[in-house]
C-alpha positions as a Markdown table, in Angstrom:
| # | Residue | x | y | z |
|---|---|---|---|---|
| 1 | Met | -19.2 | 8.5 | -45.9 |
| 2 | Arg | -22.0 | 10.0 | -47.9 |
| 3 | Arg | -21.3 | 13.1 | -50.1 |
| 4 | Asn | -24.4 | 15.3 | -50.7 |
| 5 | Glu | -24.5 | 17.5 | -53.8 |
| 6 | Leu | -28.0 | 18.8 | -53.4 |
| 7 | His | -28.6 | 22.6 | -53.4 |
| 8 | Lys | -31.7 | 22.7 | -51.3 |
| 9 | Arg | -31.6 | 24.7 | -48.0 |
| 10 | Lys | -30.3 | 22.6 | -45.2 |
| 11 | Trp | -31.2 | 22.7 | -41.5 |
| 12 | Tyr | -29.3 | 20.9 | -38.7 |
| 13 | Cys | -30.2 | 19.7 | -35.2 |
| 14 | Ala | -29.5 | 16.9 | -32.9 |
| 15 | Asp | -30.9 | 15.1 | -29.9 |
| 16 | Pro | -34.6 | 15.8 | -29.9 |
| 17 | His | -35.2 | 12.7 | -27.7 |
| 18 | Phe | -38.9 | 12.7 | -28.7 |
| 19 | Gly | -41.0 | 10.9 | -26.0 |
| 20 | His | -38.2 | 10.9 | -23.4 |
| 21 | Asp | -39.4 | 12.3 | -20.1 |
| 22 | Ala | -36.1 | 11.7 | -18.4 |
| 23 | Ile | -34.2 | 14.0 | -20.7 |
| 24 | Val | -36.3 | 16.9 | -19.5 |
| 25 | Lys | -34.8 | 16.5 | -16.0 |
| 26 | Phe | -31.3 | 15.4 | -17.1 |
| 27 | Cys | -30.8 | 18.5 | -19.3 |
| 28 | Asn | -33.0 | 20.9 | -17.3 |
| 29 | Arg | -35.2 | 21.4 | -20.3 |
| 30 | Pro | -37.8 | 24.2 | -19.6 |
| 31 | Phe | -40.8 | 21.9 | -20.1 |
| 32 | Lys | -43.1 | 20.0 | -17.8 |
| 33 | Asn | -42.7 | 16.7 | -19.6 |
| 34 | Ala | -41.8 | 15.1 | -22.9 |
| 35 | Asn | -45.1 | 15.8 | -24.4 |
| 36 | Glu | -44.7 | 19.5 | -24.0 |
| 37 | Ala | -41.0 | 19.3 | -25.2 |
| 38 | Asp | -42.1 | 17.3 | -28.3 |
| 39 | Glu | -44.7 | 19.9 | -29.3 |
| 40 | Val | -42.4 | 22.9 | -28.8 |
| 41 | Ile | -39.6 | 21.2 | -30.8 |
| 42 | Leu | -41.9 | 20.3 | -33.7 |
| 43 | Arg | -43.4 | 23.7 | -33.7 |
| 44 | Asn | -39.9 | 25.3 | -33.8 |
| 45 | Met | -38.9 | 23.0 | -36.6 |
| 46 | His | -41.9 | 24.0 | -38.7 |
| 47 | Glu | -41.1 | 27.7 | -38.1 |
| 48 | Arg | -37.8 | 27.3 | -39.9 |
| 49 | Val | -37.7 | 24.3 | -42.2 |
| 50 | Gly | -39.6 | 25.0 | -45.4 |
| 51 | Pro | -41.5 | 22.4 | -47.5 |
| 52 | Glu | -38.6 | 22.1 | -50.0 |
| 53 | Asp | -35.8 | 22.1 | -47.4 |
| 54 | Gln | -33.6 | 19.3 | -46.0 |
| 55 | Leu | -33.6 | 18.5 | -42.3 |
| 56 | Trp | -30.4 | 16.8 | -41.1 |
| 57 | Leu | -31.0 | 15.2 | -37.7 |
| 58 | Leu | -27.7 | 14.3 | -36.0 |
| 59 | Gly | -28.9 | 11.5 | -33.8 |
| 60 | Asp | -31.1 | 10.4 | -31.0 |
| 61 | Phe | -34.5 | 10.9 | -32.6 |
| 62 | Ala | -36.6 | 9.3 | -29.9 |
| 63 | Leu | -36.1 | 7.4 | -26.6 |
| 64 | Gly | -38.2 | 5.9 | -23.8 |
| 65 | His | -41.1 | 3.5 | -23.7 |
| 66 | Lys | -43.1 | 5.5 | -26.3 |
| 67 | Lys | -40.5 | 4.6 | -28.9 |
| 68 | Leu | -41.7 | 1.0 | -28.7 |
| 69 | Asp | -45.1 | 2.0 | -30.1 |
| 70 | Lys | -44.6 | 1.9 | -33.8 |
| 71 | Asn | -47.7 | 3.9 | -34.6 |
| 72 | Trp | -46.6 | 6.7 | -32.3 |
| 73 | Leu | -43.0 | 6.6 | -33.7 |
| 74 | Arg | -44.2 | 6.8 | -37.3 |
| 75 | Glu | -46.6 | 9.7 | -36.4 |
| 76 | Met | -43.7 | 11.6 | -34.9 |
| 77 | Phe | -41.6 | 11.0 | -38.0 |
| 78 | Asn | -44.5 | 12.1 | -40.2 |
| 79 | Arg | -44.7 | 15.4 | -38.3 |
| 80 | Leu | -41.1 | 16.3 | -39.3 |
| 81 | Pro | -41.0 | 19.2 | -41.7 |
| 82 | Gly | -39.1 | 19.5 | -45.0 |
| 83 | Ala | -38.9 | 17.6 | -48.3 |
| 84 | Glu | -36.2 | 15.3 | -47.0 |
| 85 | Gln | -35.3 | 14.1 | -43.5 |
| 86 | His | -31.9 | 12.6 | -43.1 |
| 87 | Leu | -30.6 | 10.7 | -40.0 |
| 88 | Ile | -27.1 | 10.6 | -38.8 |
| 89 | Val | -27.2 | 7.7 | -36.4 |
| 90 | Gly | -26.8 | 8.4 | -32.7 |
| 91 | Asn | -26.2 | 6.0 | -29.8 |
| 92 | His | -29.9 | 5.7 | -29.2 |
| 93 | Asp | -31.0 | 5.2 | -32.8 |
| 94 | Asp | -31.6 | 1.5 | -32.9 |
| 95 | Glu | -33.2 | -0.5 | -35.8 |
| 96 | Ile | -36.7 | 0.7 | -35.0 |
| 97 | Ile | -35.5 | 4.3 | -35.5 |
| 98 | Arg | -33.3 | 3.5 | -38.5 |
| 99 | Ser | -36.1 | 1.7 | -40.3 |
| 100 | Leu | -38.3 | 4.8 | -40.5 |
| 101 | Pro | -38.5 | 6.2 | -44.1 |
| 102 | Trp | -35.6 | 8.6 | -43.9 |
| 103 | Ala | -34.2 | 10.0 | -47.1 |
| 104 | Ser | -30.8 | 8.7 | -45.9 |
| 105 | Val | -29.4 | 6.9 | -42.9 |
| 106 | Ser | -25.7 | 7.0 | -42.1 |
| 107 | His | -23.3 | 7.0 | -39.2 |
| 108 | Met | -21.4 | 9.9 | -40.8 |
| 109 | Ala | -22.0 | 12.1 | -43.9 |
| 110 | Glu | -20.2 | 14.9 | -45.8 |
| 111 | Val | -22.7 | 17.6 | -46.7 |
| 112 | Arg | -21.9 | 20.6 | -48.8 |
| 113 | Asp | -23.0 | 23.9 | -47.4 |
| 114 | Gly | -21.9 | 27.5 | -46.8 |
| 115 | Glu | -20.5 | 30.2 | -49.0 |
| 116 | His | -17.4 | 28.2 | -49.8 |
| 117 | Arg | -19.4 | 25.0 | -50.5 |
| 118 | His | -17.1 | 22.8 | -48.3 |
| 119 | Tyr | -18.1 | 19.3 | -47.6 |
| 120 | Asn | -18.7 | 19.6 | -43.8 |
| 121 | Thr | -18.7 | 16.4 | -41.7 |
| 122 | Leu | -21.8 | 15.4 | -39.8 |
| 123 | Phe | -21.4 | 13.0 | -36.9 |
| 124 | His | -23.3 | 12.4 | -33.7 |
| 125 | Tyr | -20.1 | 12.9 | -31.6 |
| 126 | Pro | -17.6 | 15.7 | -31.4 |
| 127 | Met | -14.3 | 15.0 | -33.2 |
| 128 | Leu | -10.9 | 16.4 | -33.0 |
| 129 | Thr | -10.2 | 16.3 | -36.8 |
| 130 | Trp | -12.0 | 15.1 | -39.9 |
| 131 | Asn | -11.8 | 15.0 | -43.7 |
| 132 | Asn | -11.0 | 18.4 | -45.2 |
| 133 | Ser | -10.7 | 20.0 | -41.7 |
| 134 | Arg | -7.4 | 21.6 | -43.0 |
| 135 | Arg | -9.3 | 23.1 | -45.9 |
| 136 | Gly | -12.0 | 25.0 | -43.9 |
| 137 | Ala | -14.6 | 22.2 | -43.5 |
| 138 | Tyr | -16.6 | 22.1 | -40.2 |
| 139 | Cys | -17.6 | 19.2 | -38.1 |
| 140 | Leu | -21.2 | 19.4 | -36.8 |
| 141 | Phe | -22.2 | 17.1 | -33.9 |
| 142 | Gly | -24.7 | 16.5 | -31.0 |
| 143 | His | -24.7 | 13.9 | -28.3 |
| 144 | Val | -23.4 | 16.1 | -25.5 |
| 145 | His | -26.6 | 18.2 | -25.1 |
| 146 | Asp | -25.8 | 21.4 | -23.2 |
| 147 | Asn | -22.4 | 20.3 | -21.8 |
| 148 | Phe | -20.2 | 21.6 | -24.5 |
| 149 | Leu | -20.8 | 24.2 | -27.3 |
| 150 | Gly | -17.9 | 22.9 | -29.3 |
| 151 | Thr | -14.7 | 24.5 | -30.7 |
| 152 | Arg | -13.8 | 26.9 | -33.5 |
| 153 | Asn | -14.5 | 24.5 | -36.3 |
| 154 | Cys | -16.4 | 21.7 | -34.6 |
| 155 | Val | -19.9 | 23.0 | -33.5 |
| 156 | Asn | -22.6 | 21.5 | -31.4 |
| 157 | Val | -26.0 | 21.6 | -33.3 |
| 158 | Gly | -27.9 | 20.0 | -30.4 |
| 159 | Leu | -31.3 | 21.4 | -29.7 |
| 160 | Asp | -30.4 | 22.1 | -26.1 |
| 161 | Val | -27.9 | 24.8 | -27.1 |
| 162 | Trp | -30.0 | 26.4 | -29.8 |
| 163 | Asp | -33.2 | 27.2 | -27.9 |
| 164 | Phe | -34.8 | 24.0 | -29.3 |
| 165 | Tyr | -34.6 | 25.2 | -32.9 |
| 166 | Pro | -32.9 | 23.7 | -35.9 |
| 167 | Val | -30.1 | 25.9 | -37.3 |
| 168 | Ser | -28.7 | 27.0 | -40.6 |
| 169 | Phe | -25.1 | 26.9 | -41.6 |
| 170 | Asp | -24.9 | 30.7 | -41.4 |
| 171 | Glu | -25.9 | 30.6 | -37.7 |
| 172 | Ile | -23.4 | 27.8 | -37.1 |
| 173 | Glu | -20.6 | 29.9 | -38.7 |
| 174 | Gln | -21.6 | 32.9 | -36.5 |
| 175 | Arg | -21.4 | 30.9 | -33.3 |
| 176 | Ser | -18.1 | 29.3 | -34.3 |
| 177 | Lys | -16.5 | 32.7 | -34.3 |
| 178 | Thr | -17.2 | 32.9 | -30.5 |
| 179 | Leu | -15.6 | 29.5 | -29.7 |
| 180 | His | -12.1 | 28.7 | -28.9 |
| 181 | Val | -9.8 | 26.6 | -31.0 |
| 182 | Asn | -9.3 | 23.1 | -29.6 |
| 183 | Lys | -6.1 | 23.0 | -27.6 |
| 184 | Tyr | -5.0 | 19.8 | -29.3 |
| 185 | Trp | -5.4 | 21.1 | -32.8 |
| 186 | His | -1.7 | 21.9 | -33.2 |
| 187 | Glu | -0.9 | 18.3 | -32.2 |
| 188 | Val | -3.2 | 16.5 | -34.7 |
| 189 | Glu | -2.9 | 19.1 | -37.5 |
| 190 | Pro | 0.6 | 20.6 | -37.1 |
| 191 | Gly | 1.5 | 23.6 | -39.1 |
| 192 | Thr | -2.1 | 24.4 | -40.2 |
| 193 | Thr | -4.4 | 27.3 | -39.5 |
| 194 | Ile | -8.2 | 27.3 | -39.1 |
| 195 | Phe | -10.0 | 29.3 | -41.8 |
| 196 | Gly | -6.7 | 31.0 | -42.5 |
| 197 | Glu | -6.7 | 32.7 | -39.1 |
| 198 | Gln | -4.1 | 33.0 | -36.4 |
| 199 | Ile | -4.7 | 30.3 | -33.8 |
| 200 | Asp | -5.1 | 31.2 | -30.2 |
| 201 | Tyr | -5.4 | 28.1 | -28.0 |
| 202 | Tyr | -7.4 | 28.0 | -24.8 |
């Protein structure tokens, strides 16, 4: 698991599925096709991610027949904003994706962010518990697209639930306050609270 000590501003997203026409239909994305989706997602990324920032992409960079075109794939990568682009490997990120010049490639990472500088866990999939979850650390995930927003301390950063924008940790924290605590939390982390708050289970 990779610990990241850098103090650059970080942005998070998951599941762009660049080049993937089928995902437009599967997730009811408000685009005509993958080309339009790709352009909107890239435009939105550039609106937020500054030239000195980090972009953390939590899986499923590209999919479909276009991915097999190495020139197209490299062009899409080159259009990503930021000083560093980090990949958390998703279920569709095969060797051709992982071999792009990412600043880091890992299946899971611990990235320090937020006011309290916790090492939050980044994973493509939602989890029930994770390192430092008892101490106020979040889990950020993707994979499920618009099927599940997450729970109180495990938040979906997928583009489908953030209007196709990457998000900051402040935004993630604000959304987390609207989410329920996972009903199994008391079984896997007995006797603990979440962020020092009274736990109400759904």
